DRENDO-1510 file (C-alpha; in Angstrom, 1 decimal, always signed):
<recs>
REC; n; res; u; v; w
REC; 1; MET; +22.6; -42.4; +10.0 .
REC; 2; THR; +23.6; -39.0; +8.6 .
REC; 3; GLN; +25.0; -36.4; +11.0 .
REC; 4; ARG; +24.6; -33.6; +8.4 .
REC; 5; ALA; +23.3; -30.5; +10.0 .
REC; 6; ALA; +22.0; -27.4; +8.0 .
REC; 7; ILE; +23.2; -24.3; +9.8 .
REC; 8; ALA; +21.5; -21.2; +8.5 .
REC; 9; ALA; +23.0; -18.1; +10.2 .
REC; 10; SER; +25.6; -15.4; +9.7 .
REC; 11; MET; +29.0; -15.9; +8.1 .
REC; 12; ALA; +31.3; -13.0; +9.0 .
REC; 13; TYR; +34.8; -11.8; +9.6 .
REC; 14; ASP; +35.6; -10.2; +13.0 .
REC; 15; THR; +38.3; -7.5; +13.0 .
REC; 16; ILE; +39.4; -6.7; +16.6 .
REC; 17; MET; +41.6; -3.7; +17.5 .
REC; 18; VAL; +43.0; -3.1; +21.0 .
REC; 19; PHE; +43.3; +0.4; +22.3 .
REC; 20; GLU; +45.9; +0.4; +25.1 .
REC; 21; GLY; +44.0; +2.8; +27.3 .
REC; 22; GLN; +40.5; +3.5; +28.6 .
REC; 23; PHE; +37.7; +5.0; +26.5 .
REC; 24; THR; +36.5; +6.9; +29.5 .
REC; 25; ASP; +39.7; +8.9; +29.7 .
REC; 26; HIS; +38.9; +10.4; +26.3 .
REC; 27; ILE; +35.1; +10.9; +26.4 .
REC; 28; LEU; +34.1; +14.2; +27.9 .
REC; 29; PRO; +30.6; +13.9; +29.4 .
REC; 30; ASP; +29.6; +17.5; +28.5 .
REC; 31; GLN; +30.7; +17.0; +24.9 .
REC; 32; ILE; +29.0; +13.6; +24.3 .
REC; 33; HIS; +26.6; +15.2; +21.8 .
REC; 34; LYS; +29.4; +15.8; +19.3 .
REC; 35; ILE; +31.9; +12.9; +19.7 .
REC; 36; ASN; +34.8; +12.8; +17.2 .
REC; 37; LEU; +37.4; +10.4; +18.5 .
REC; 38; SER; +40.1; +8.3; +17.1 .
REC; 39; PHE; +41.8; +5.5; +19.1 .
REC; 40; LEU; +45.3; +4.4; +18.2 .
REC; 41; SER; +45.2; +0.6; +18.2 .
REC; 42; PRO; +48.7; -1.0; +17.7 .
REC; 43; ARG; +47.3; -4.5; +18.1 .
REC; 44; MET; +44.8; -5.9; +15.6 .
REC; 45; ARG; +43.7; -9.4; +14.5 .
REC; 46; ARG; +41.2; -10.7; +12.0 .
REC; 47; GLU; +39.2; -13.8; +13.0 .
REC; 48; TYR; +36.8; -16.1; +11.2 .
REC; 49; GLY; +33.4; -15.6; +12.8 .
REC; 50; GLY; +29.6; -15.4; +12.3 .
REC; 51; CYS; +27.2; -17.7; +14.1 .
REC; 52; ALA; +27.0; -20.3; +11.3 .
REC; 53; GLY; +30.7; -20.2; +10.9 .
REC; 54; ASN; +31.5; -20.8; +14.5 .
REC; 55; ILE; +28.8; -23.4; +15.1 .
REC; 56; ALA; +29.9; -25.3; +12.0 .
REC; 57; TYR; +33.5; -25.3; +13.2 .
REC; 58; ASN; +32.6; -26.7; +16.6 .
REC; 59; TYR; +30.2; -29.2; +15.1 .
REC; 60; LYS; +33.0; -30.5; +13.0 .
REC; 61; LEU; +35.2; -30.9; +16.1 .
REC; 62; VAL; +32.7; -33.3; +17.6 .
REC; 63; GLY; +32.5; -35.5; +14.5 .
REC; 64; GLY; +29.4; -33.9; +12.9 .
REC; 65; GLU; +29.0; -32.9; +9.2 .
REC; 66; PRO; +28.1; -29.2; +9.2 .
REC; 67; VAL; +26.5; -27.5; +6.2 .
REC; 68; PRO; +26.6; -23.8; +6.8 .
REC; 69; ILE; +24.1; -21.8; +4.7 .
REC; 70; GLY; +24.8; -18.2; +4.0 .
REC; 71; MET; +25.6; -15.5; +1.4 .
REC; 72; VAL; +29.2; -14.3; +1.4 .
REC; 73; GLY; +31.2; -11.7; -0.5 .
REC; 74; ASP; +34.1; -11.5; -2.9 .
REC; 75; ASP; +36.5; -11.4; +0.0 .
REC; 76; PHE; +35.6; -14.8; +1.4 .
REC; 77; GLY; +38.5; -16.6; -0.2 .
REC; 78; PRO; +40.6; -17.1; +3.0 .
REC; 79; TYR; +37.5; -18.4; +4.8 .
REC; 80; PHE; +36.8; -20.9; +2.0 .
REC; 81; GLU; +40.4; -22.1; +2.4 .
REC; 82; HIS; +40.0; -22.4; +6.1 .
REC; 83; TYR; +36.9; -24.5; +5.7 .
REC; 84; ARG; +38.7; -26.6; +3.0 .
REC; 85; ARG; +41.5; -27.4; +5.5 .
REC; 86; TRP; +38.9; -28.5; +8.1 .
REC; 87; GLY; +36.8; -30.5; +5.6 .
REC; 88; ILE; +33.7; -28.4; +6.1 .
REC; 89; ASP; +31.1; -28.5; +3.3 .
REC; 90; ALA; +30.9; -25.1; +1.7 .
REC; 91; SER; +28.4; -26.0; -1.0 .
REC; 92; CYS; +25.7; -23.7; +0.5 .
REC; 93; LEU; +27.9; -20.7; +1.0 .
REC; 94; VAL; +27.1; -18.6; -2.1 .
REC; 95; THR; +29.1; -15.6; -3.3 .
REC; 96; ALA; +27.2; -12.3; -4.0 .
REC; 97; PRO; +29.3; -10.5; -6.6 .
REC; 98; ASP; +30.6; -6.9; -5.8 .
REC; 99; SER; +29.9; -7.2; -2.1 .
REC; 100; TYR; +31.7; -7.8; +1.2 .
REC; 101; THR; +31.2; -10.7; +3.5 .
REC; 102; ALA; +29.4; -9.5; +6.7 .
REC; 103; GLN; +32.0; -7.9; +9.0 .
REC; 104; CYS; +32.2; -6.8; +12.6 .
REC; 105; PHE; +34.8; -4.1; +13.5 .
REC; 106; ILE; +35.5; -4.0; +17.2 .
REC; 107; VAL; +37.7; -1.6; +19.2 .
REC; 108; THR; +38.3; -2.8; +22.7 .
REC; 109; ASP; +40.1; -1.0; +25.6 .
REC; 110; LEU; +42.1; -2.4; +28.4 .
REC; 111; HIS; +39.0; -2.8; +30.6 .
REC; 112; ASN; +37.3; -4.8; +27.9 .
REC; 113; ASN; +34.8; -2.1; +27.0 .
REC; 114; GLN; +33.9; -2.3; +23.3 .
REC; 115; LEU; +32.9; -0.1; +20.5 .
REC; 116; ALA; +31.6; -2.0; +17.5 .
REC; 117; GLY; +30.2; -1.5; +14.0 .
REC; 118; PHE; +28.6; -4.2; +11.9 .
REC; 119; HIS; +28.4; -4.3; +8.1 .
REC; 120; PRO; +25.9; -6.9; +7.0 .
REC; 121; GLY; +27.1; -6.9; +3.3 .
REC; 122; ALA; +26.2; -10.1; +1.4 .
REC; 123; MET; +24.3; -11.5; +4.4 .
REC; 124; SER; +21.3; -9.3; +3.5 .
REC; 125; LEU; +20.8; -11.7; +0.5 .
REC; 126; SER; +20.9; -15.0; +2.5 .
REC; 127; ALA; +17.2; -15.7; +2.0 .
REC; 128; ARG; +17.9; -16.6; -1.6 .
REC; 129; ILE; +19.6; -19.8; -0.6 .
REC; 130; PRO; +17.1; -22.6; +0.1 .
REC; 131; VAL; +17.6; -25.1; +2.9 .
REC; 132; ALA; +16.9; -27.8; +0.3 .
REC; 133; GLN; +20.3; -27.0; -1.3 .
REC; 134; ALA; +21.9; -28.7; +1.7 .
REC; 135; GLY; +20.4; -32.0; +0.6 .
REC; 136; ARG; +19.4; -34.7; +3.2 .
REC; 137; VAL; +20.2; -33.5; +6.7 .
REC; 138; ALA; +19.4; -34.9; +10.2 .
REC; 139; CYS; +18.8; -31.6; +11.8 .
REC; 140; GLY; +19.3; -27.9; +11.5 .
REC; 141; LEU; +19.7; -24.5; +13.2 .
REC; 142; VAL; +18.4; -21.1; +12.3 .
REC; 143; GLY; +20.4; -18.4; +14.0 .
REC; 144; PRO; +21.1; -14.6; +13.7 .
REC; 145; ASP; +21.0; -13.6; +10.0 .
REC; 146; ALA; +19.0; -11.2; +7.8 .
REC; 147; LYS; +15.5; -11.0; +9.1 .
REC; 148; ASP; +13.8; -12.4; +6.0 .
REC; 149; ALA; +16.4; -15.3; +5.8 .
REC; 150; MET; +15.6; -16.3; +9.4 .
REC; 151; GLN; +11.9; -16.4; +8.6 .
REC; 152; VAL; +12.3; -18.3; +5.3 .
REC; 153; HIS; +14.8; -20.8; +6.6 .
REC; 154; ALA; +12.7; -21.6; +9.7 .
REC; 155; ARG; +9.6; -22.1; +7.6 .
REC; 156; GLN; +11.6; -24.3; +5.1 .
REC; 157; MET; +13.0; -26.5; +7.9 .
REC; 158; ALA; +9.6; -26.8; +9.5 .
REC; 159; GLU; +7.9; -27.7; +6.2 .
REC; 160; GLY; +10.7; -30.2; +5.5 .
REC; 161; GLY; +10.2; -32.0; +8.8 .
REC; 162; ILE; +13.8; -31.1; +9.9 .
REC; 163; PRO; +14.2; -31.0; +13.7 .
REC; 164; PHE; +15.9; -27.7; +14.3 .
REC; 165; VAL; +17.1; -25.2; +16.9 .
REC; 166; LEU; +15.9; -21.6; +16.8 .
REC; 167; ASP; +18.6; -19.3; +18.1 .
REC; 168; PRO; +17.4; -15.7; +17.5 .
REC; 169; GLY; +20.2; -14.2; +19.5 .
REC; 170; GLN; +20.9; -10.5; +19.1 .
REC; 171; ASN; +18.4; -10.4; +16.2 .
REC; 172; ILE; +15.4; -10.6; +18.6 .
REC; 173; LEU; +15.2; -6.8; +18.3 .
REC; 174; LEU; +14.4; -7.1; +14.6 .
REC; 175; PHE; +11.1; -8.9; +15.2 .
REC; 176; SER; +7.8; -7.7; +16.6 .
REC; 177; GLY; +6.2; -9.9; +19.3 .
REC; 178; PRO; +3.8; -11.6; +16.8 .
REC; 179; GLU; +6.7; -12.2; +14.3 .
REC; 180; LEU; +8.8; -13.7; +17.1 .
REC; 181; LEU; +6.0; -16.0; +18.2 .
REC; 182; GLU; +5.5; -17.2; +14.7 .
REC; 183; LEU; +9.1; -18.2; +14.5 .
REC; 184; ILE; +9.1; -19.9; +17.9 .
REC; 185; GLU; +6.0; -21.9; +17.1 .
REC; 186; LEU; +7.8; -23.4; +14.0 .
REC; 187; ALA; +10.7; -24.6; +16.1 .
REC; 188; PRO; +11.0; -27.7; +18.2 .
REC; 189; VAL; +13.9; -26.2; +20.2 .
REC; 190; LEU; +14.4; -22.6; +21.3 .
REC; 191; VAL; +17.8; -21.6; +22.8 .
REC; 192; CYS; +18.6; -18.2; +24.3 .
REC; 193; ASN; +20.9; -16.8; +26.9 .
REC; 194; ASP; +19.3; -15.5; +30.1 .
REC; 195; TYR; +19.1; -11.9; +28.9 .
REC; 196; GLU; +17.7; -12.9; +25.5 .
REC; 197; ALA; +15.1; -15.1; +27.2 .
REC; 198; GLU; +13.9; -12.1; +29.2 .
REC; 199; LEU; +13.9; -10.0; +26.0 .
REC; 200; VAL; +11.7; -12.6; +24.2 .
REC; 201; ALA; +9.3; -12.7; +27.2 .
REC; 202; ASP; +9.1; -8.9; +27.2 .
REC; 203; LYS; +8.5; -8.7; +23.4 .
REC; 204; THR; +5.9; -11.5; +23.3 .
REC; 205; GLY; +4.3; -10.7; +26.6 .
REC; 206; ILE; +4.6; -14.4; +27.6 .
REC; 207; PRO; +6.6; -15.4; +30.7 .
REC; 208; ILE; +9.5; -17.8; +30.3 .
REC; 209; ALA; +7.6; -20.6; +32.0 .
REC; 210; GLN; +4.8; -20.3; +29.4 .
REC; 211; LEU; +7.3; -19.9; +26.5 .
REC; 212; ALA; +8.7; -23.3; +27.5 .
REC; 213; LYS; +5.3; -24.8; +26.6 .
REC; 214; ARG; +5.3; -23.3; +23.1 .
REC; 215; VAL; +8.2; -25.5; +22.1 .
REC; 216; ASP; +9.3; -29.1; +22.8 .
REC; 217; THR; +12.4; -27.8; +24.5 .
REC; 218; LEU; +13.6; -24.4; +25.8 .
REC; 219; ILE; +17.2; -24.0; +26.7 .
REC; 220; VAL; +18.4; -21.0; +28.6 .
REC; 221; THR; +22.2; -20.5; +28.9 .
REC; 222; ARG; +23.6; -18.6; +31.9 .
REC; 223; GLY; +27.3; -18.2; +31.1 .
REC; 224; ALA; +29.5; -19.4; +34.0 .
REC; 225; GLU; +26.4; -20.6; +35.9 .
REC; 226; GLY; +25.7; -23.3; +33.3 .
REC; 227; SER; +22.3; -23.7; +31.6 .
REC; 228; VAL; +18.8; -24.9; +32.1 .
REC; 229; VAL; +16.9; -27.3; +29.9 .
REC; 230; HIS; +13.1; -26.9; +30.1 .
REC; 231; HIS; +11.2; -30.0; +28.7 .
REC; 232; GLY; +8.0; -31.8; +29.6 .
REC; 233; GLY; +7.1; -29.3; +32.3 .
REC; 234; GLU; +10.5; -29.8; +34.1 .
REC; 235; ALA; +13.6; -27.6; +34.3 .
REC; 236; GLN; +16.8; -29.5; +34.4 .
REC; 237; PRO; +19.9; -27.5; +35.4 .
REC; 238; ILE; +23.1; -28.3; +33.5 .
REC; 239; ALA; +26.4; -27.7; +35.4 .
REC; 240; PRO; +29.1; -25.6; +33.8 .
REC; 241; VAL; +32.5; -27.1; +33.1 .
REC; 242; PRO; +35.3; -25.1; +34.7 .
REC; 243; ALA; +37.7; -23.7; +32.1 .
REC; 244; THR; +41.5; -24.1; +32.5 .
REC; 245; GLU; +41.8; -20.4; +31.6 .
REC; 246; VAL; +39.4; -17.6; +30.7 .
REC; 247; LYS; +40.7; -15.7; +27.7 .
REC; 248; ASP; +37.8; -14.9; +25.4 .
REC; 249; PRO; +34.1; -15.6; +25.9 .
REC; 250; THR; +33.2; -14.6; +22.4 .
REC; 251; GLY; +31.9; -17.6; +20.5 .
REC; 252; CYS; +31.3; -19.8; +23.6 .
REC; 253; GLY; +27.5; -19.8; +22.9 .
REC; 254; ASP; +28.1; -21.0; +19.4 .
REC; 255; ALA; +30.3; -23.8; +20.7 .
REC; 256; TYR; +27.6; -24.8; +23.1 .
REC; 257; ARG; +25.0; -25.0; +20.3 .
REC; 258; ALA; +27.1; -27.5; +18.4 .
REC; 259; GLY; +26.5; -29.9; +21.3 .
REC; 260; LEU; +22.7; -29.5; +20.9 .
REC; 261; LEU; +23.0; -30.2; +17.2 .
REC; 262; LEU; +24.9; -33.5; +17.7 .
REC; 263; ALA; +22.3; -34.6; +20.2 .
REC; 264; LEU; +19.5; -33.8; +17.6 .
REC; 265; ALA; +21.4; -35.6; +14.8 .
REC; 266; LYS; +22.0; -38.7; +16.9 .
REC; 267; GLY; +18.7; -38.9; +18.7 .
REC; 268; VAL; +20.3; -38.3; +22.1 .
REC; 269; PRO; +18.3; -36.5; +24.8 .
REC; 270; LEU; +18.9; -32.7; +24.6 .
REC; 271; PRO; +20.2; -32.4; +28.2 .
REC; 272; GLN; +23.1; -34.5; +27.2 .
REC; 273; GLY; +23.6; -32.3; +24.2 .
REC; 274; ALA; +23.7; -29.3; +26.6 .
REC; 275; MET; +26.3; -31.1; +28.7 .
REC; 276; LEU; +28.4; -31.5; +25.6 .
REC; 277; GLY; +27.8; -27.8; +25.0 .
REC; 278; SER; +29.2; -27.0; +28.4 .
REC; 279; VAL; +32.3; -29.0; +27.6 .
REC; 280; LEU; +32.8; -27.2; +24.3 .
REC; 281; GLY; +32.2; -23.8; +25.8 .
REC; 282; SER; +34.9; -24.4; +28.5 .
REC; 283; ILE; +37.4; -25.4; +25.7 .
REC; 284; LYS; +36.6; -22.4; +23.6 .
REC; 285; ILE; +36.8; -19.8; +26.4 .
REC; 286; ALA; +40.5; -20.7; +27.0 .
REC; 287; VAL; +41.5; -19.6; +23.5 .
REC; 288; GLN; +41.5; -16.2; +21.8 .
REC; 289; GLY; +39.2; -16.1; +18.8 .
REC; 290; CYS; +36.1; -18.2; +17.8 .
REC; 291; GLN; +37.8; -20.8; +15.7 .
REC; 292; ASN; +41.3; -21.2; +17.0 .
REC; 293; HIS; +40.7; -24.0; +19.6 .
REC; 294; GLN; +41.7; -27.4; +18.3 .
REC; 295; PRO; +40.8; -30.1; +20.8 .
REC; 296; THR; +40.8; -33.7; +19.7 .
REC; 297; LEU; +37.5; -35.7; +19.8 .
REC; 298; ALA; +39.2; -38.0; +22.3 .
REC; 299; GLY; +40.0; -34.9; +24.5 .
REC; 300; ILE; +36.4; -33.7; +24.3 .
REC; 301; ARG; +35.1; -37.1; +25.2 .
REC; 302; ALA; +37.4; -37.4; +28.2 .
REC; 303; SER; +36.2; -34.0; +29.5 .
REC; 304; TYR; +32.6; -35.1; +29.1 .
REC; 305; GLU; +33.1; -38.4; +30.9 .
REC; 306; ALA; +35.0; -36.6; +33.7 .
REC; 307; HIS; +32.2; -34.2; +34.4 .
REC; 308; PHE; +29.0; -36.0; +33.3 .
REC; 309; GLY; +29.7; -39.7; +33.1 .
REC; 310; ALA; +29.3; -42.1; +30.1 .
REC; 311; TRP; +29.7; -40.7; +26.6 .
REC; 312; PRO; +26.3; -41.0; +24.9 .
REC; 313; PHE; +27.2; -40.0; +21.4 .
</recs>
């Protein structure tokens, strides 16, 4: 049985700069209408990121065969090499000439306040890549991407009979209530964090309990409080896995989603996929960056068995 998963979402670089002070010391409340500030940032790092990029990396860690789908720029060479080293299929990552890969530029201060700018670059053309280009897949995911790409890829997965996860994430704001409902009704599985779930409910005018009836499964993640899997009229809480260290929460949600994909690919109940997601999130949060953790599959399995019992995958 194939474990190939088509993951249609953003591919991006994250550039993080650290300002060794506090933004609030430099922002004058009475001058906020004409801000012109520069923050000296002696520490900087560039990370591989994007939702598809991060989910694919974590799916590979658990033995899956990820196929990320996205448009990238001329500067994607180092990311291609990174994927080559990990054996990740890059056949559906298409280069748009004369463009940059999507990039997020973040300046953070010593209190973890952030200022960020996002350049979508080649990502705006992702709708041009058909899901069919990934070949035969067991499951899929449609995550934050260009608006038209999310609509096209969700429709293609639904029409192709591919069980998939809809993860609208921060892009919920791009859609009207009816557009969001149209997407949701295409997807067997909807996953959001608790804030995003409230946002979807507000946009559509449908309470979360009713939203859960629009899909086979609704999963709401709650950070350090774990997650809840809504299915068949019941809500099953999934316990969090305590982290050995808390260094960087960015990318933990993407790690969690890889557990859901493995459950879909293997026909395992989604609550167990959510449990695996909890394990992956706890491993990721202990490491700086979204794709720098390198657990063995044996280590992931041992953590799962210690917290949730027999390994079902």
